[in-house]
C-alpha positions in Angstrom: 205.9 66.4 5.3 203.2 63.9 4.8 199.6 65.4 4.9 197.4 65.3 8.0 194.1 64.2 6.6 192.7 65.4 9.9 193.1 68.5 8.9 190.6 68.7 6.5 188.0 67.7 9.0 184.9 67.9 9.5 183.7 67.2 6.0 180.7 68.9 4.7 178.1 66.4 4.5 178.2 66.8 0.5 181.7 66.2 0.2 181.7 63.1 2.6 178.7 61.6 0.6 180.5 62.4 -3.0 183.9 60.8 -1.5 181.6 58.0 -0.1 179.7 57.5 -3.3 183.1 57.3 -5.6 184.6 54.9 -2.7 183.3 51.7 -4.6 183.8 52.6 -8.1 184.2 55.1 -10.4 181.3 57.2 -11.4 179.8 59.7 -13.7 178.2 62.9 -12.6 174.6 61.9 -13.0 175.4 58.5 -11.3 177.1 60.7 -8.3 174.0 62.8 -8.0 171.7 59.6 -7.6 174.2 57.7 -5.4 174.2 60.7 -2.9 170.6 61.1 -3.1 170.3 57.1 -1.9 172.9 57.2 0.4 171.9 60.4 2.5 168.4 58.9 2.4 166.9 61.9 0.1 168.4 64.4 2.8 170.7 65.8 0.1 169.7 66.7 -3.7 172.5 67.9 -5.6 171.8 70.1 -8.4 174.5 70.0 -11.3 175.7 73.3 -10.3 176.5 72.3 -6.9 178.0 68.9 -8.1 180.1 70.3 -10.4 181.6 73.0 -8.3 182.2 70.5 -5.5 184.0 67.8 -8.2 186.2 70.9 -9.4 187.1 71.8 -5.9 187.8 67.9 -5.2 189.9 67.7 -8.5 192.0 70.6 -7.1 192.4 69.3 -4.0 193.6 66.0 -5.5 191.0 63.9 -3.4 189.3 62.5 -6.8 190.9 62.2 -10.8 189.2 62.4 -14.2 188.6 58.7 -15.8 187.2 57.9 -19.0 184.1 55.6 -19.0 183.6 53.9 -22.2 180.5 51.5 -22.5 180.3 49.2 -25.3 182.5 51.4 -27.5 180.2 54.4 -27.0 181.7 57.7 -26.7 183.4 58.0 -23.3 181.9 59.9 -20.8 183.6 61.9 -18.0 183.8 59.8 -14.9 185.7 60.3 -11.6 187.3 58.2 -9.3 188.4 58.6 -5.6 192.5 58.8 -5.6 194.6 57.5 -2.6 194.5 60.9 -1.1 190.8 61.4 -1.4 190.3 57.7 0.4 192.5 58.6 3.4 190.3 61.7 4.0 187.5 59.5 3.8 189.0 57.0 6.1 190.1 59.9 8.6 186.5 61.1 8.3 184.9 57.8 9.0 187.1 57.4 12.1 186.0 60.7 13.4 182.2 60.0 12.9 182.9 56.7 14.7 184.6 58.3 17.6 181.7 60.7 18.0 178.9 58.1 17.9 181.2 55.8 20.4 181.6 59.0 22.6 177.8 59.7 22.5 176.8 56.0 23.1 179.1 56.0 26.0 177.7 59.2 27.6 174.0 58.1 26.7 174.4 54.6 28.3 176.0 56.0 31.5 173.7 59.0 31.7 176.4 61.5 32.6 175.6 64.9 32.4 
């Protein structure tokens, strides 16, 4: 039976921004922390404990995977990438958020109570 990705909604803001951070490219932990802070406009500042706890959970859920990330022959750092399942969960959350915004805009435009 196929997974119903909407059953994972709503995502926490932290989970959403971690998945969003990995949507464009693989990243190591520190890069995820910096990107989440930027994407959230400084609202979310992850501690290493919070980040790696979330990473552990996302790995267990199969939404992200470990990949090696070596630069110029240097020792490979642990990096993470979005899986197909993770992308579907992120896409489902973006769709949910768009629907919420559209509903709110419609209500605000028409001034309905």
